[in-house]
VOVEXSE-749707 format. One record per atom (N, C-alpha, C): residue in one letter; atom name; z, x, y. Coordinates in nm, 2 decimals. Layout:
<sites>
res  atom  z  x  y
A  CA  Z  X  Y;
...
</sites>
This chain:
<sites>
res  atom  z  x  y
M  N  10.11  13.41  7.26;
M  CA  10.12  13.45  7.40;
M  C  9.99  13.53  7.45;
M  N  9.94  13.61  7.36;
M  CA  9.83  13.69  7.39;
M  C  9.70  13.60  7.41;
N  N  9.69  13.50  7.32;
N  CA  9.58  13.40  7.34;
N  C  9.59  13.33  7.47;
L  N  9.71  13.29  7.51;
L  CA  9.73  13.22  7.64;
L  C  9.69  13.31  7.76;
R  N  9.72  13.44  7.75;
R  CA  9.69  13.53  7.86;
R  C  9.53  13.55  7.87;
V  N  9.47  13.56  7.75;
V  CA  9.33  13.58  7.75;
V  C  9.26  13.46  7.80;
L  N  9.30  13.34  7.76;
L  CA  9.24  13.22  7.81;
L  C  9.26  13.20  7.96;
F  N  9.38  13.24  8.01;
F  CA  9.41  13.22  8.15;
F  C  9.32  13.32  8.23;
L  N  9.30  13.44  8.18;
L  CA  9.21  13.53  8.26;
L  C  9.07  13.49  8.25;
A  N  9.03  13.43  8.14;
A  CA  8.89  13.38  8.13;
A  C  8.87  13.26  8.23;
L  N  8.97  13.18  8.24;
L  CA  8.97  13.07  8.34;
L  C  8.96  13.12  8.48;
L  N  9.03  13.22  8.52;
L  CA  9.02  13.28  8.65;
L  C  8.89  13.33  8.68;
L  N  8.83  13.40  8.58;
L  CA  8.69  13.46  8.60;
L  C  8.59  13.35  8.61;
L  N  8.61  13.24  8.54;
L  CA  8.51  13.13  8.55;
L  C  8.52  13.06  8.69;
A  N  8.65  13.05  8.74;
A  CA  8.67  12.97  8.86;
A  C  8.65  13.06  8.99;
S  N  8.64  13.19  8.97;
S  CA  8.63  13.27  9.09;
S  C  8.50  13.25  9.17;
P  N  8.38  13.23  9.11;
P  CA  8.26  13.19  9.19;
P  C  8.28  13.06  9.27;
L  N  8.34  12.96  9.20;
L  CA  8.36  12.84  9.27;
L  C  8.46  12.85  9.38;
L  N  8.57  12.93  9.36;
L  CA  8.66  12.96  9.47;
L  C  8.59  13.02  9.59;
Q  N  8.50  13.12  9.56;
Q  CA  8.42  13.18  9.67;
Q  C  8.34  13.08  9.74;
V  N  8.27  12.99  9.67;
V  CA  8.19  12.88  9.73;
V  C  8.27  12.79  9.82;
A  N  8.39  12.75  9.76;
A  CA  8.48  12.67  9.84;
A  C  8.53  12.74  9.97;
R  N  8.55  12.87  9.96;
R  CA  8.60  12.94  10.08;
R  C  8.48  12.95  10.18;
C  N  8.36  12.97  10.13;
C  CA  8.25  12.98  10.22;
C  C  8.22  12.85  10.29;
Q  N  8.24  12.74  10.21;
Q  CA  8.22  12.61  10.27;
Q  C  8.33  12.58  10.38;
S  N  8.45  12.63  10.35;
S  CA  8.56  12.61  10.45;
S  C  8.53  12.69  10.57;
D  N  8.48  12.81  10.55;
D  CA  8.45  12.89  10.67;
D  C  8.33  12.83  10.75;
A  N  8.24  12.77  10.67;
A  CA  8.12  12.71  10.74;
A  C  8.17  12.58  10.82;
E  N  8.27  12.51  10.76;
E  CA  8.32  12.39  10.83;
E  C  8.39  12.43  10.96;
D  N  8.47  12.54  10.95;
D  CA  8.54  12.59  11.06;
D  C  8.45  12.64  11.17;
H  N  8.33  12.69  11.12;
H  CA  8.24  12.75  11.22;
H  C  8.14  12.64  11.27;
S  N  8.14  12.52  11.21;
S  CA  8.05  12.42  11.24;
S  C  8.06  12.37  11.38;
S  N  8.19  12.36  11.43;
S  CA  8.21  12.31  11.57;
S  C  8.14  12.40  11.67;
L  N  8.16  12.54  11.64;
L  CA  8.10  12.63  11.73;
L  C  7.95  12.63  11.72;
V  N  7.89  12.61  11.60;
V  CA  7.75  12.61  11.59;
V  C  7.69  12.48  11.65;
D  N  7.76  12.37  11.63;
D  CA  7.72  12.24  11.70;
D  C  7.72  12.26  11.85;
D  N  7.82  12.32  11.90;
D  CA  7.83  12.34  12.05;
D  C  7.71  12.42  12.10;
V  N  7.68  12.53  12.03;
V  CA  7.57  12.62  12.07;
V  C  7.44  12.55  12.06;
V  N  7.42  12.48  11.94;
V  CA  7.29  12.41  11.92;
V  C  7.28  12.30  12.02;
G  N  7.39  12.23  12.04;
G  CA  7.38  12.12  12.14;
G  C  7.35  12.16  12.28;
E  N  7.41  12.28  12.32;
E  CA  7.39  12.33  12.45;
E  C  7.25  12.37  12.47;
N  N  7.19  12.44  12.37;
N  CA  7.06  12.50  12.38;
N  C  6.95  12.39  12.38;
T  N  6.96  12.29  12.29;
T  CA  6.86  12.19  12.28;
T  C  6.88  12.09  12.39;
D  N  7.00  12.05  12.42;
D  CA  7.02  11.95  12.52;
D  C  6.99  11.99  12.66;
D  N  7.01  12.12  12.68;
D  CA  6.97  12.17  12.82;
D  C  6.82  12.17  12.84;
A  N  6.75  12.20  12.73;
A  CA  6.60  12.19  12.74;
A  C  6.55  12.05  12.76;
V  N  6.62  11.96  12.69;
V  CA  6.59  11.81  12.70;
V  C  6.62  11.76  12.84;
E  N  6.73  11.81  12.89;
E  CA  6.78  11.76  13.02;
E  C  6.68  11.81  13.13;
E  N  6.62  11.93  13.11;
E  CA  6.53  11.97  13.21;
E  C  6.40  11.89  13.22;
D  N  6.35  11.84  13.09;
D  CA  6.23  11.76  13.09;
D  C  6.26  11.61  13.10;
D  N  6.37  11.57  13.05;
D  CA  6.40  11.43  13.05;
D  C  6.53  11.40  13.12;
H  N  6.55  11.45  13.24;
H  CA  6.68  11.43  13.31;
H  C  6.70  11.28  13.34;
D  N  6.59  11.21  13.36;
D  CA  6.60  11.07  13.39;
D  C  6.65  10.99  13.28;
L  N  6.64  11.04  13.15;
L  CA  6.68  10.97  13.04;
L  C  6.83  11.00  13.00;
D  N  6.89  11.08  13.07;
D  CA  7.03  11.13  13.03;
D  C  7.12  11.10  13.15;
M  N  7.13  10.98  13.20;
M  CA  7.21  10.95  13.31;
M  C  7.30  10.83  13.27;
N  N  7.41  10.81  13.33;
N  CA  7.50  10.70  13.31;
N  C  7.44  10.58  13.38;
L  N  7.37  10.49  13.30;
L  CA  7.30  10.38  13.36;
L  C  7.36  10.25  13.31;
S  N  7.34  10.15  13.38;
S  CA  7.39  10.01  13.35;
S  C  7.28  9.94  13.27;
S  N  7.31  9.83  13.21;
S  CA  7.22  9.75  13.14;
S  C  7.16  9.64  13.23;
F  N  7.04  9.59  13.19;
F  CA  6.98  9.49  13.28;
F  C  7.00  9.35  13.21;
P  N  7.03  9.25  13.29;
P  CA  7.05  9.11  13.23;
P  C  6.92  9.06  13.17;
G  N  6.93  9.00  13.05;
G  CA  6.81  8.95  12.98;
G  C  6.75  9.04  12.88;
V  N  6.80  9.16  12.87;
V  CA  6.75  9.26  12.77;
V  C  6.85  9.26  12.65;
E  N  6.81  9.23  12.54;
E  CA  6.90  9.23  12.42;
E  C  6.85  9.33  12.32;
T  N  6.94  9.39  12.25;
T  CA  6.91  9.50  12.15;
T  C  6.97  9.47  12.02;
V  N  6.91  9.52  11.91;
V  CA  6.97  9.51  11.78;
V  C  6.93  9.64  11.70;
C  N  7.01  9.67  11.60;
C  CA  6.99  9.79  11.52;
C  C  7.00  9.76  11.38;
V  N  6.91  9.82  11.29;
V  CA  6.91  9.80  11.15;
V  C  6.89  9.93  11.08;
F  N  6.98  9.96  10.98;
F  CA  6.95  10.07  10.89;
F  C  6.87  10.03  10.77;
P  N  6.74  10.05  10.76;
P  CA  6.66  9.99  10.65;
P  C  6.70  10.05  10.52;
K  N  6.72  9.96  10.42;
K  CA  6.76  10.00  10.29;
K  C  6.88  10.09  10.28;
N  N  6.97  10.07  10.38;
N  CA  7.09  10.16  10.39;
N  C  7.21  10.08  10.45;
S  N  7.24  9.97  10.38;
S  CA  7.35  9.88  10.44;
S  C  7.48  9.95  10.45;
A  N  7.51  10.05  10.37;
A  CA  7.63  10.12  10.37;
A  C  7.64  10.22  10.49;
K  N  7.52  10.24  10.56;
K  CA  7.51  10.34  10.67;
K  C  7.56  10.48  10.63;
L  N  7.50  10.52  10.51;
L  CA  7.53  10.66  10.47;
L  C  7.43  10.76  10.53;
V  N  7.48  10.87  10.58;
V  CA  7.40  10.97  10.65;
V  C  7.42  11.10  10.58;
P  N  7.32  11.15  10.50;
P  CA  7.34  11.28  10.44;
P  C  7.33  11.39  10.54;
A  N  7.43  11.48  10.53;
A  CA  7.43  11.59  10.63;
A  C  7.31  11.68  10.61;
G  N  7.24  11.71  10.72;
G  CA  7.13  11.80  10.72;
G  C  7.00  11.73  10.69;
E  N  7.00  11.60  10.65;
E  CA  6.88  11.53  10.62;
E  C  6.85  11.42  10.72;
E  N  6.72  11.38  10.72;
E  CA  6.68  11.28  10.82;
E  C  6.72  11.14  10.78;
T  N  6.77  11.06  10.87;
T  CA  6.81  10.93  10.85;
T  C  6.73  10.84  10.95;
E  N  6.68  10.73  10.90;
E  CA  6.60  10.64  10.99;
E  C  6.68  10.51  11.02;
L  N  6.67  10.47  11.14;
L  CA  6.72  10.34  11.18;
L  C  6.61  10.27  11.27;
L  N  6.62  10.14  11.28;
L  CA  6.52  10.06  11.36;
L  C  6.59  10.00  11.48;
V  N  6.54  10.02  11.59;
V  CA  6.60  9.97  11.72;
V  C  6.51  9.86  11.77;
G  N  6.56  9.74  11.78;
G  CA  6.49  9.63  11.83;
G  C  6.53  9.59  11.98;
L  N  6.43  9.57  12.06;
L  CA  6.46  9.53  12.20;
L  C  6.38  9.40  12.23;
K  N  6.46  9.30  12.28;
K  CA  6.40  9.17  12.32;
K  C  6.41  9.15  12.47;
N  N  6.30  9.11  12.53;
N  CA  6.29  9.09  12.67;
N  C  6.30  8.94  12.70;
E  N  6.42  8.90  12.75;
E  CA  6.44  8.76  12.79;
E  C  6.44  8.74  12.94;
G  N  6.40  8.85  13.01;
G  CA  6.39  8.84  13.15;
G  C  6.26  8.78  13.21;
K  N  6.24  8.80  13.34;
K  CA  6.12  8.74  13.40;
K  C  6.02  8.85  13.44;
T  N  6.05  8.97  13.40;
T  CA  5.96  9.08  13.44;
T  C  5.94  9.17  13.32;
R  N  5.84  9.25  13.32;
R  CA  5.80  9.34  13.22;
R  C  5.91  9.45  13.21;
V  N  5.94  9.50  13.08;
V  CA  6.03  9.60  13.05;
V  C  5.95  9.72  13.00;
G  N  5.97  9.84  13.06;
G  CA  5.91  9.96  13.01;
G  C  6.01  10.05  12.94;
V  N  5.99  10.07  12.81;
V  CA  6.09  10.14  12.73;
V  C  6.06  10.29  12.75;
M  N  6.16  10.37  12.79;
M  CA  6.14  10.51  12.82;
M  C  6.18  10.60  12.70;
G  N  6.29  10.57  12.63;
G  CA  6.33  10.66  12.53;
G  C  6.46  10.61  12.46;
I  N  6.50  10.68  12.35;
I  CA  6.62  10.65  12.27;
I  C  6.70  10.78  12.26;
R  N  6.83  10.77  12.27;
R  CA  6.91  10.88  12.25;
R  C  7.04  10.83  12.18;
A  N  7.11  10.93  12.11;
A  CA  7.23  10.89  12.04;
A  C  7.32  11.01  12.03;
S  N  7.44  10.99  11.99;
S  CA  7.54  11.10  11.98;
S  C  7.64  11.06  11.87;
V  N  7.71  11.16  11.82;
V  CA  7.81  11.14  11.71;
V  C  7.95  11.18  11.77;
H  N  8.05  11.09  11.75;
H  CA  8.18  11.11  11.81;
H  C  8.28  11.10  11.70;
L  N  8.40  11.15  11.73;
L  CA  8.52  11.12  11.64;
L  C  8.56  10.98  11.65;
P  N  8.59  10.91  11.54;
P  CA  8.62  10.77  11.55;
P  C  8.74  10.73  11.63;
Y  N  8.84  10.82  11.64;
Y  CA  8.96  10.78  11.71;
Y  C  8.95  10.81  11.86;
D  N  8.85  10.89  11.90;
D  CA  8.84  10.92  12.05;
D  C  8.69  10.96  12.08;
H  N  8.62  10.87  12.15;
H  CA  8.48  10.89  12.18;
H  C  8.46  11.00  12.28;
K  N  8.57  11.04  12.35;
K  CA  8.56  11.16  12.44;
K  C  8.54  11.29  12.37;
L  N  8.57  11.29  12.24;
L  CA  8.55  11.41  12.16;
L  C  8.41  11.40  12.10;
L  N  8.32  11.47  12.16;
L  CA  8.18  11.47  12.11;
L  C  8.16  11.57  11.99;
V  N  8.10  11.52  11.89;
V  CA  8.07  11.60  11.77;
V  C  7.93  11.66  11.78;
Q  N  7.83  11.58  11.81;
Q  CA  7.70  11.63  11.82;
Q  C  7.61  11.53  11.90;
N  N  7.52  11.59  11.98;
N  CA  7.42  11.52  12.05;
N  C  7.29  11.52  11.96;
L  N  7.24  11.40  11.93;
L  CA  7.13  11.39  11.84;
L  C  6.99  11.40  11.92;
T  N  6.89  11.40  11.85;
T  CA  6.75  11.42  11.91;
T  C  6.72  11.30  12.00;
M  N  6.67  11.33  12.12;
M  CA  6.62  11.23  12.21;
M  C  6.47  11.20  12.18;
L  N  6.44  11.07  12.17;
L  CA  6.31  11.02  12.14;
L  C  6.25  10.96  12.27;
R  N  6.14  11.02  12.32;
R  CA  6.07  10.97  12.44;
R  C  5.96  10.88  12.40;
L  N  5.95  10.76  12.46;
L  CA  5.85  10.66  12.42;
L  C  5.74  10.64  12.52;
N  N  5.74  10.72  12.62;
N  CA  5.63  10.71  12.72;
N  C  5.61  10.57  12.78;
N  N  5.71  10.50  12.82;
N  CA  5.70  10.37  12.89;
N  C  5.63  10.27  12.81;
A  N  5.67  10.25  12.68;
A  CA  5.61  10.14  12.60;
A  C  5.65  10.01  12.67;
S  N  5.55  9.92  12.69;
S  CA  5.57  9.80  12.77;
S  C  5.60  9.68  12.68;
I  N  5.70  9.60  12.72;
I  CA  5.73  9.48  12.65;
I  C  5.72  9.36  12.75;
P  N  5.63  9.27  12.74;
P  CA  5.62  9.16  12.83;
P  C  5.74  9.06  12.81;
T  N  5.75  8.97  12.90;
T  CA  5.86  8.87  12.89;
T  C  5.85  8.79  12.77;
S  N  5.96  8.75  12.72;
S  CA  5.98  8.66  12.60;
S  C  5.92  8.72  12.47;
L  N  5.91  8.85  12.47;
L  CA  5.86  8.92  12.35;
L  C  5.96  9.03  12.31;
Q  N  5.95  9.08  12.19;
Q  CA  6.04  9.18  12.14;
Q  C  5.95  9.29  12.07;
A  N  6.02  9.41  12.06;
A  CA  5.95  9.52  11.99;
A  C  6.05  9.60  11.92;
T  N  6.01  9.67  11.81;
T  CA  6.09  9.75  11.73;
T  C  6.04  9.89  11.73;
F  N  6.14  9.98  11.74;
F  CA  6.11  10.13  11.75;
F  C  6.19  10.20  11.64;
P  N  6.12  10.28  11.56;
P  CA  6.20  10.36  11.46;
P  C  6.26  10.49  11.53;
Y  N  6.38  10.52  11.49;
Y  CA  6.45  10.63  11.54;
Y  C  6.50  10.71  11.42;
I  N  6.45  10.84  11.41;
I  CA  6.49  10.93  11.31;
I  C  6.58  11.04  11.36;
F  N  6.69  11.06  11.30;
F  CA  6.79  11.16  11.34;
F  C  6.85  11.23  11.22;
A  N  6.91  11.35  11.25;
A  CA  6.98  11.42  11.14;
A  C  7.10  11.49  11.20;
V  N  7.21  11.47  11.13;
V  CA  7.34  11.53  11.17;
V  C  7.34  11.67  11.12;
S  N  7.42  11.76  11.17;
S  CA  7.43  11.90  11.13;
S  C  7.47  11.91  10.98;
Q  N  7.40  12.00  10.91;
Q  CA  7.43  12.03  10.77;
Q  C  7.57  12.08  10.75;
Y  N  7.63  12.13  10.85;
Y  CA  7.77  12.18  10.84;
Y  C  7.88  12.08  10.87;
L  N  7.83  11.96  10.90;
L  CA  7.93  11.85  10.94;
L  C  8.00  11.81  10.81;
Q  N  8.14  11.81  10.83;
Q  CA  8.22  11.77  10.71;
Q  C  8.20  11.63  10.68;
P  N  8.19  11.59  10.55;
P  CA  8.18  11.45  10.51;
P  C  8.29  11.37  10.55;
G  N  8.26  11.25  10.59;
G  CA  8.37  11.16  10.64;
G  C  8.31  11.05  10.73;
A  N  8.40  10.97  10.79;
A  CA  8.36  10.87  10.88;
A  C  8.35  10.92  11.03;
F  N  8.24  10.89  11.09;
F  CA  8.22  10.92  11.23;
F  C  8.16  10.80  11.30;
D  N  8.17  10.80  11.44;
D  CA  8.11  10.69  11.52;
D  C  7.98  10.74  11.57;
L  N  7.88  10.65  11.56;
L  CA  7.75  10.68  11.62;
L  C  7.73  10.58  11.74;
V  N  7.69  10.64  11.85;
V  CA  7.66  10.56  11.97;
V  C  7.52  10.59  12.01;
G  N  7.44  10.48  12.01;
G  CA  7.30  10.49  12.05;
G  C  7.26  10.41  12.17;
Y  N  7.17  10.46  12.25;
Y  CA  7.13  10.40  12.37;
Y  C  6.97  10.39  12.37;
I  N  6.92  10.29  12.43;
I  CA  6.78  10.27  12.45;
I  C  6.76  10.26  12.60;
I  N  6.68  10.35  12.66;
I  CA  6.66  10.36  12.81;
I  C  6.53  10.29  12.84;
Y  N  6.53  10.21  12.94;
Y  CA  6.41  10.14  12.99;
Y  C  6.41  10.13  13.14;
D  N  6.30  10.08  13.19;
D  CA  6.29  10.06  13.34;
D  C  6.24  9.92  13.36;
V  N  6.30  9.86  13.47;
V  CA  6.26  9.73  13.51;
V  C  6.22  9.74  13.66;
E  N  6.10  9.72  13.69;
E  CA  6.05  9.73  13.83;
E  C  6.08  9.87  13.89;
G  N  6.06  9.97  13.80;
G  CA  6.07  10.11  13.85;
G  C  6.21  10.16  13.85;
K  N  6.31  10.08  13.81;
K  CA  6.45  10.13  13.82;
K  C  6.50  10.15  13.67;
P  N  6.56  10.26  13.64;
P  CA  6.60  10.29  13.50;
P  C  6.73  10.21  13.46;
Y  N  6.73  10.17  13.34;
Y  CA  6.85  10.10  13.28;
Y  C  6.87  10.15  13.14;
Q  N  6.98  10.12  13.08;
Q  CA  7.00  10.15  12.94;
Q  C  7.10  10.05  12.88;
S  N  7.08  10.03  12.75;
S  CA  7.16  9.93  12.67;
S  C  7.20  10.00  12.55;
V  N  7.32  9.97  12.50;
V  CA  7.37  10.03  12.38;
V  C  7.32  9.94  12.26;
F  N  7.25  10.01  12.17;
F  CA  7.19  9.93  12.05;
F  C  7.28  9.95  11.93;
Y  N  7.37  10.05  11.93;
Y  CA  7.46  10.06  11.82;
Y  C  7.58  10.14  11.86;
N  N  7.70  10.09  11.83;
N  CA  7.83  10.16  11.86;
N  C  7.92  10.13  11.74;
G  N  7.91  10.20  11.63;
G  CA  7.99  10.18  11.51;
G  C  8.00  10.30  11.42;
T  N  8.05  10.27  11.31;
T  CA  8.08  10.38  11.21;
T  C  7.97  10.41  11.12;
I  N  7.95  10.54  11.09;
I  CA  7.86  10.59  10.99;
I  C  7.94  10.67  10.89;
E  N  7.89  10.69  10.77;
E  CA  7.96  10.77  10.67;
E  C  7.87  10.89  10.64;
V  N  7.92  11.01  10.68;
V  CA  7.84  11.13  10.65;
V  C  7.88  11.18  10.51;
V  N  7.78  11.20  10.43;
V  CA  7.80  11.25  10.29;
V  C  7.73  11.38  10.27;
E  N  7.77  11.45  10.17;
E  CA  7.70  11.57  10.13;
E  C  7.56  11.54  10.07;
S  N  7.47  11.63  10.09;
S  CA  7.34  11.61  10.03;
S  C  7.31  11.71  9.92;
G  N  7.21  11.68  9.84;
G  CA  7.17  11.77  9.73;
G  C  7.24  11.75  9.60;
G  N  7.28  11.63  9.57;
G  CA  7.33  11.60  9.43;
G  C  7.45  11.51  9.44;
L  N  7.49  11.46  9.32;
L  CA  7.60  11.37  9.31;
L  C  7.73  11.44  9.31;
L  N  7.74  11.57  9.26;
L  CA  7.86  11.64  9.26;
L  C  7.86  11.75  9.37;
S  N  7.97  11.76  9.44;
S  CA  7.98  11.86  9.54;
S  C  8.05  11.98  9.48;
G  N  8.05  12.09  9.56;
G  CA  8.11  12.22  9.51;
G  C  8.26  12.20  9.48;
E  N  8.33  12.12  9.56;
E  CA  8.47  12.09  9.54;
E  C  8.49  12.01  9.41;
S  N  8.40  11.91  9.39;
S  CA  8.42  11.83  9.27;
S  C  8.40  11.92  9.14;
V  N  8.30  12.01  9.15;
V  CA  8.27  12.09  9.03;
V  C  8.39  12.18  9.01;
F  N  8.45  12.24  9.11;
F  CA  8.57  12.32  9.10;
F  C  8.68  12.25  9.04;
L  N  8.71  12.13  9.09;
L  CA  8.82  12.05  9.03;
L  C  8.80  12.01  8.89;
L  N  8.67  11.98  8.85;
L  CA  8.64  11.94  8.71;
L  C  8.66  12.06  8.62;
T  N  8.62  12.18  8.67;
T  CA  8.63  12.30  8.59;
T  C  8.78  12.34  8.57;
L  N  8.86  12.32  8.68;
L  CA  9.00  12.35  8.67;
L  C  9.07  12.25  8.57;
G  N  9.03  12.12  8.58;
G  CA  9.09  12.03  8.49;
G  C  9.06  12.06  8.34;
I  N  8.93  12.10  8.31;
I  CA  8.90  12.14  8.18;
I  C  8.98  12.26  8.13;
G  N  8.99  12.36  8.22;
G  CA  9.07  12.47  8.19;
G  C  9.22  12.44  8.16;
L  N  9.27  12.35  8.23;
L  CA  9.41  12.31  8.21;
L  C  9.43  12.24  8.07;
L  N  9.33  12.16  8.04;
L  CA  9.33  12.09  7.91;
L  C  9.32  12.19  7.80;
L  N  9.24  12.29  7.81;
L  CA  9.23  12.40  7.71;
L  C  9.36  12.48  7.70;
L  N  9.42  12.51  7.81;
L  CA  9.55  12.58  7.80;
L  C  9.66  12.49  7.73;
L  N  9.66  12.36  7.76;
L  CA  9.75  12.27  7.70;
L  C  9.73  12.26  7.55;
G  N  9.60  12.26  7.51;
G  CA  9.57  12.25  7.37;
G  C  9.61  12.38  7.29;
L  N  9.58  12.49  7.36;
L  CA  9.62  12.62  7.30;
L  C  9.77  12.64  7.28;
W  N  9.84  12.59  7.38;
W  CA  9.99  12.59  7.37;
W  C  10.04  12.51  7.26;
A  N  9.98  12.39  7.25;
A  CA  10.03  12.30  7.14;
A  C  9.99  12.36  7.00;
Y  N  9.88  12.42  6.99;
Y  CA  9.84  12.49  6.87;
Y  C  9.93  12.60  6.83;
S  N  9.97  12.68  6.93;
S  CA  10.07  12.79  6.91;
S  C  10.20  12.74  6.86;
Q  N  10.25  12.63  6.92;
Q  CA  10.37  12.57  6.88;
Q  C  10.37  12.52  6.73;
V  N  10.26  12.46  6.69;
V  CA  10.24  12.42  6.55;
V  C  10.24  12.54  6.46;
Q  N  10.18  12.65  6.50;
Q  CA  10.17  12.77  6.41;
Q  C  10.31  12.83  6.40;
R  N  10.39  12.82  6.51;
R  CA  10.53  12.88  6.51;
R  C  10.61  12.80  6.41;
L  N  10.61  12.66  6.42;
L  CA  10.68  12.58  6.33;
L  C  10.64  12.60  6.18;
T  N  10.52  12.62  6.16;
T  CA  10.47  12.65  6.02;
T  C  10.53  12.78  5.97;
K  N  10.53  12.88  6.05;
K  CA  10.59  13.01  6.01;
K  C  10.73  13.00  5.98;
K  N  10.81  12.92  6.05;
K  CA  10.95  12.90  6.03;
K  C  10.97  12.83  5.89;
T  N  10.89  12.73  5.86;
T  CA  10.90  12.66  5.73;
T  C  10.88  12.76  5.62;
K  N  10.78  12.84  5.63;
K  CA  10.75  12.94  5.52;
K  C  10.86  13.04  5.50;
K  N  10.93  13.08  5.61;
K  CA  11.04  13.17  5.60;
K  C  11.16  13.11  5.52;
V  N  11.19  12.98  5.55;
V  CA  11.29  12.91  5.48;
V  C  11.26  12.90  5.33;
S  N  11.14  12.87  5.29;
S  CA  11.10  12.86  5.15;
S  C  11.13  13.00  5.08;
K  N  11.09  13.11  5.14;
K  CA  11.11  13.24  5.09;
K  C  11.26  13.27  5.06;
V  N  11.34  13.23  5.15;
V  CA  11.49  13.25  5.13;
V  C  11.54  13.18  5.01;
E  N  11.49  13.05  4.98;
E  CA  11.54  12.98  4.87;
E  C  11.49  13.05  4.74;
V  N  11.37  13.10  4.73;
V  CA  11.32  13.17  4.62;
V  C  11.40  13.29  4.59;
G  N  11.44  13.36  4.70;
G  CA  11.52  13.48  4.68;
G  C  11.65  13.45  4.63;
T  N  11.71  13.34  4.66;
T  CA  11.84  13.30  4.61;
T  C  11.84  13.28  4.45;
R  N  11.73  13.22  4.41;
R  CA  11.72  13.19  4.26;
R  C  11.70  13.33  4.19;
S  N  11.63  13.42  4.24;
S  CA  11.61  13.55  4.18;
S  C  11.74  13.62  4.17;
T  N  11.82  13.61  4.28;
T  CA  11.96  13.67  4.28;
T  C  12.04  13.61  4.17;
D  N  12.04  13.48  4.15;
D  CA  12.12  13.42  4.05;
D  C  12.08  13.47  3.91;
A  N  11.95  13.49  3.89;
A  CA  11.90  13.54  3.76;
A  C  11.95  13.68  3.73;
S  N  11.95  13.76  3.84;
S  CA  12.00  13.90  3.82;
S  C  12.15  13.90  3.79;
L  N  12.22  13.80  3.85;
L  CA  12.36  13.80  3.83;
L  C  12.39  13.76  3.69;
D  N  12.31  13.67  3.63;
D  CA  12.33  13.63  3.49;
D  C  12.31  13.75  3.40;
E  N  12.21  13.83  3.43;
E  CA  12.18  13.95  3.35;
E  C  12.30  14.05  3.36;
W  N  12.36  14.06  3.48;
W  CA  12.47  14.15  3.50;
W  C  12.60  14.11  3.42;
L  N  12.61  13.97  3.41;
L  CA  12.73  13.92  3.34;
L  C  12.72  13.92  3.19;
E  N  12.60  13.95  3.14;
E  CA  12.58  13.95  2.99;
E  C  12.67  14.06  2.93;
G  N  12.74  14.01  2.82;
G  CA  12.83  14.10  2.75;
G  C  12.97  14.10  2.80;
T  N  13.00  14.03  2.91;
T  CA  13.13  14.02  2.97;
T  C  13.20  13.89  2.91;
T  N  13.33  13.89  2.93;
T  CA  13.41  13.77  2.89;
T  C  13.36  13.64  2.95;
L  N  13.33  13.65  3.07;
L  CA  13.28  13.53  3.14;
L  C  13.15  13.48  3.08;
A  N  13.06  13.57  3.04;
A  CA  12.94  13.53  2.98;
A  C  12.96  13.46  2.84;
K  N  13.06  13.52  2.76;
K  CA  13.09  13.47  2.63;
K  C  13.15  13.33  2.64;
T  N  13.24  13.31  2.74;
T  CA  13.30  13.18  2.76;
T  C  13.20  13.08  2.80;
S  N  13.10  13.11  2.88;
S  CA  13.00  13.02  2.92;
S  C  12.91  12.98  2.80;
S  N  12.88  13.08  2.72;
S  CA  12.80  13.05  2.60;
S  C  12.87  12.97  2.50;
G  N  13.01  12.99  2.49;
G  CA  13.09  12.90  2.40;
G  C  13.09  12.76  2.44;
K  N  13.10  12.74  2.57;
K  CA  13.10  12.61  2.63;
K  C  12.97  12.54  2.60;
T  N  12.86  12.61  2.61;
T  CA  12.73  12.55  2.59;
T  C  12.72  12.51  2.44;
K  N  12.77  12.59  2.35;
K  CA  12.76  12.55  2.21;
K  C  12.84  12.43  2.18;
N  N  12.96  12.42  2.23;
N  CA  13.05  12.31  2.21;
N  C  12.98  12.18  2.26;
K  N  12.91  12.19  2.37;
K  CA  12.84  12.07  2.43;
K  C  12.73  12.03  2.33;
K  N  12.66  12.12  2.27;
K  CA  12.56  12.09  2.18;
K  C  12.61  12.02  2.05;
N  N  12.73  12.07  2.00;
N  CA  12.79  12.01  1.88;
N  C  12.84  11.87  1.92;
</sites>
């Protein structure tokens, strides 16, 4: 039992830093929504002042087609806090020139797009011109908050352009992305669970070892009792020497020999 207590205390001491990390991560996740709101308000307000014409509810123009590709990232994995690149393609099938003004995107909860998670960086393209029957591709680099909890989210991206001086916008992507932790294959939670599993296996092994030792001690005790019985019989024979019973026993032995 003493060994079990010592190992259990050692396991608690080993897991305490990981518990602290997990608690800090949990606090950071709880605080992430507030941080995202503050960062979003500060950065987006500045962008709205300079690029108010790029942040309006606009309709799309007929004949303008869009496409989006995640290069070398078919699983659409987005590491939290790191830059992710996607390519936005725009094709002009209309009869007039299209001037591309900028690209913007936002992250939403998958079950309700009204719940905004984060506004991403707006890219201004300074009216890049696309003639009729031609297409162009624009790289868009973004990064989600490092405090964003890993999981599935919806990314909604818009490309804003003007046709004959009037602004329009088209959705180039409206789908799911998978936010993952950055900085290694194992997360803090995974390391904690692995350490806890190893500790439990050690406890189980120590318990099994103590049970084997206990059974071994019981077996030794039984053997000692048997030896003690033999010694008692020997002393009883010595005590009976010289008595009638001893003579009778010795007479019987002689008769058997004859």
